[in-house]
C-alpha positions, 0 to 999 in steps of 0.5 A, a space after each residue: 264440653 272440655 274433658 274433665 281431668 284429675 291426677 290421683 296418687 295411690 294412698 297408704 294413709 288410713 284411719 287417723 292418718 287421713 286427718 293429717 292428709 286433709 290438713 296437708 291439702 289432700 282429699 282421700 278417695 277410692 276408685 272402684 270398677 271392674 274385677 280389680 280390687 278398689 284402689 285407695 287414692 288421694 289428690 290435691 284438694 283444690 284440683 279435686 274440688 274443681 273436678 267434682 264441681 265440673 263433673 257432678 255425678 253425671 259427667 266422665 272424669 279422666 283419671 290418671 293414677 300414678 301414670 295409668 289412665 282410667 275413665 270414671 264417673 263420680 259415685 259418691 261425694 262427702 262434704 264436711 257438714 260444718 266446714 263444707 270442705 270436701 272430705 272424700 270422693 268415690 269414683 267408679 271406672 267405666 269403658 268408653 265403648 259401653 253405655 252407662 246409666 247415670 242421673 243428669 239434671 233437667 234444666 228449664 230454659 227460657 225462664 222469664 220469656 214465656 207468655 205465662 210469666 209475662 202475664 204474672 203466672 208462676 212456672 214451677 219445676 216438678 222433676 229436677 233429675 232424670 236417669 239416662 243411658 248413653 256412651 260416656 262420650 254422649 252424656 249431656 251435662 243436662 237435659 234441657 226443656 224450653 218453657 217459652 211456649 207456656 201461656 196459661 195455668 192449664 199448660 204444662 211440660 212433661 217428660 215427653 217434651 224433652 228432646 233427648 240428644 243423639 245417642 241418649 235414651 231414658 234408663 227406664 225402657 218403660 219410662 212414663 212420658 206423661 210425668 209432669 216436669 213443670 206446671 204453671 200456676 196462678 200466684 193466688 192459687 199457689 199461695 192458697 195451696 201453700 197456706 192449706 198445706 201449712 194449716 194441715 201441718 199445724 192441725 196434725 201437730 195439735 192432734 199429736 200434742 193433745 194425744 200426748 205423743 211426740 215424733 222422734 227426730 229423724 236420724 241424720 244420714 251419716 256418710 261412711 268413707 272407706 277410711 273409717 
């Protein structure tokens, strides 16, 4: 995997000035880590988006801040919910020789090639991410697990079936390796389960309506950035 790099400049814009900063094509950010105080930073919006897409929250980013080099992991990403533009990024510095814990995606490989799928069965993924521990240079982009050997609706894949790359371990030393990552279903059984779940939801709504109660809408999580 090629190194992901990003040039940052120290930022003085705060509060309402950040809006102009974004309009001028820059993304505000902050760099945490170590004993030093957080550094308010900014970078070109196009280059920042490329780095964020490439790194996600699991791959190291080589930062250059006003000429000084730092290695970091992205800890928080804030997108505008309407415009879908990148509004803010939080980086956390790490050391090349120290293991870190981060979350990586689990990717099913061999989709469409298993005997189960060829027989008309459906393979569904149950766990999509897993926390691992490794040196920054050993961090994989994803944990891969093959579904090619799945054949019947009694087959499944578990955490124990994941082959961890060299130098990588599960973050939880007591990780339950029997947790199911992917199951095989008969289409009719899956449809019946979905119909049953939908029916239960309708029944609950009917009961609430009859009792004259209404559930308050959940409050949306609002991402807070350091400039607010």
